[in-house]
VMD Tcl script that draws the C-alpha trace (Angstrom):
set ca {
  {6.43 -9.71 -0.07}
  {9.62 -8.48 -1.65}
  {11.96 -10.24 -4.04}
  {14.48 -7.48 -4.60}
  {16.85 -7.50 -7.52}
  {18.12 -5.02 -10.06}
  {15.84 -4.84 -13.08}
  {18.44 -6.27 -15.47}
  {18.93 -9.29 -13.18}
  {15.35 -9.86 -12.12}
  {14.07 -13.35 -12.82}
  {10.55 -13.95 -14.08}
  {9.80 -15.86 -10.88}
  {10.80 -12.86 -8.73}
  {8.55 -10.60 -10.78}
  {5.64 -13.05 -10.83}
  {5.71 -13.85 -7.10}
  {5.61 -10.20 -6.08}
  {2.84 -9.30 -8.55}
  {0.81 -12.37 -7.52}
  {0.98 -11.67 -3.79}
  {0.97 -7.86 -3.75}
  {-1.42 -7.08 -6.61}
  {-3.40 -10.09 -7.85}
  {-4.44 -11.18 -4.36}
  {-5.92 -7.72 -3.72}
  {-7.90 -7.98 -6.95}
  {-9.31 -11.35 -5.94}
  {-10.11 -10.21 -2.41}
  {-11.93 -7.09 -3.62}
  {-13.87 -9.08 -6.20}
  {-15.00 -11.54 -3.51}
  {-16.01 -8.81 -1.05}
  {-17.63 -6.28 -3.36}
  {-20.79 -8.25 -4.20}
  {-22.02 -8.28 -0.59}
  {-21.10 -4.63 -0.14}
  {-23.05 -3.68 -3.28}
  {-26.06 -5.59 -1.96}
  {-25.86 -3.85 1.44}
  {-25.09 -0.51 -0.23}
  {-22.22 0.11 2.15}
  {-18.69 -0.96 2.80}
  {-15.06 -0.05 3.22}
  {-12.15 -1.44 1.26}
  {-8.69 -0.50 2.52}
  {-5.52 -1.71 0.84}
  {-1.99 -1.50 2.15}
  {0.21 -0.14 -0.62}
  {3.65 1.41 -0.06}
  {5.54 4.65 -0.46}
  {7.60 2.68 -3.02}
  {4.49 2.43 -5.21}
  {4.58 6.21 -5.53}
  {8.30 7.01 -5.44}
  {9.95 3.88 -6.85}
  {13.07 2.33 -5.34}
  {16.19 0.86 -6.96}
  {16.07 -2.93 -6.98}
  {12.33 -3.01 -6.41}
  {10.73 -2.57 -9.83}
  {8.47 -5.56 -9.20}
  {7.38 -4.30 -5.78}
  {6.91 -0.71 -7.03}
  {4.85 -1.94 -9.98}
  {2.63 -4.08 -7.74}
  {2.00 -1.32 -5.21}
  {1.46 1.35 -7.89}
  {-0.91 -1.07 -9.61}
  {-2.83 -1.50 -6.37}
  {-3.18 2.26 -5.99}
  {-4.50 2.60 -9.55}
  {-6.84 -0.38 -9.18}
  {-8.31 0.97 -5.95}
  {-8.84 4.44 -7.45}
  {-10.70 2.91 -10.40}
  {-12.77 0.68 -8.12}
  {-13.59 3.70 -5.94}
  {-15.12 5.41 -8.97}
  {-17.18 2.31 -9.78}
  {-18.72 1.81 -6.33}
  {-18.90 5.26 -4.69}
  {-22.58 5.65 -5.56}
  {-23.28 2.55 -3.44}
  {-21.80 4.12 -0.30}
  {-18.65 2.01 -0.61}
  {-15.30 3.68 -0.08}
  {-12.06 2.32 -1.48}
  {-8.73 3.70 -0.29}
  {-5.12 2.73 0.17}
  {-2.58 3.42 2.86}
  {1.00 3.90 1.67}
  {3.33 3.24 4.59}
  {6.91 4.37 4.54}
  {9.47 2.34 6.42}
  {7.73 0.68 9.36}
  {9.18 -1.44 12.19}
  {8.35 -4.90 10.82}
  {10.10 -8.14 9.92}
  {10.87 -6.56 6.53}
  {12.84 -3.71 8.11}
  {14.32 -5.95 10.81}
  {16.13 -7.78 8.00}
  {18.00 -4.59 7.00}
  {21.58 -4.10 8.13}
  {22.63 -1.02 10.13}
  {24.03 0.80 7.09}
  {20.74 0.33 5.24}
  {18.75 1.54 8.26}
  {20.95 4.64 8.61}
  {20.45 5.43 4.92}
  {16.69 5.08 5.25}
  {16.50 7.21 8.38}
  {18.48 9.90 6.57}
  {15.63 10.18 4.05}
  {12.87 10.38 6.66}
  {12.37 13.89 8.09}
  {10.76 12.40 11.23}
  {14.09 10.63 11.86}
  {12.56 7.28 12.82}
  {10.75 4.27 11.48}
  {6.98 4.24 11.78}
  {5.03 1.77 13.86}
  {2.33 -0.71 12.96}
  {0.06 1.15 15.39}
  {0.35 4.28 13.23}
  {-0.70 2.31 10.16}
  {-3.57 0.76 12.12}
  {-4.73 4.23 13.18}
  {-4.96 5.32 9.54}
  {-6.92 2.14 8.72}
  {-9.28 2.71 11.65}
  {-10.00 6.22 10.40}
  {-10.67 5.01 6.85}
  {-12.99 2.30 8.20}
  {-14.93 4.79 10.35}
  {-18.20 6.58 9.65}
  {-16.26 9.84 9.74}
  {-14.40 8.77 6.58}
  {-17.56 8.17 4.57}
  {-16.65 10.98 2.15}
  {-13.05 9.82 1.68}
  {-12.69 7.55 -1.33}
  {-10.13 6.92 -4.04}
  {-7.40 8.32 -1.81}
  {-3.98 7.18 -0.75}
  {-3.11 8.09 2.82}
  {0.65 8.49 3.13}
  {2.06 7.46 6.51}
  {5.78 7.87 6.00}
  {7.28 10.39 8.42}
  {7.61 12.95 5.63}
  {9.69 10.70 3.38}
  {7.39 11.48 0.45}
  {5.28 14.61 0.79}
  {2.63 14.02 -1.83}
}
mol new
graphics top color blue
foreach p $ca { graphics top sphere $p radius 0.5 }
foreach p [lrange $ca 0 end-1] q [lrange $ca 1 end] { graphics top cylinder $p $q radius 0.2 }
display resetview
């Protein structure tokens, strides 16, 4: 979720809601899933972060903090469980055609597209393809990574 506001105007509730949904829920989900994966000595954990967690964005300090926190948490978890054949990765989408981007006005969309070398928004299918790869046997040696799917917006 997003609750955008300039840092100086951000209310505690806006901060707390975004951290709760975008960071704390991932912690709880991983904690619930990891025990069975450790027992089976295999598993895949894939989190959906955001390009904003790596680049920042004005008016989104709460969202950037949550997504950057997710990336750091997943990297640390990857180090803890790699020896058990469990991979932990994140996908950092750029601007994707979703309800979040549908809410943007035309001026905002034009500004965003100007910062994306591919010149278009991404699709949910492109994010799903990255997730399918990370969930596959072929990605068994990929862990602690953030896969950036952003049309070149952030070349990291």
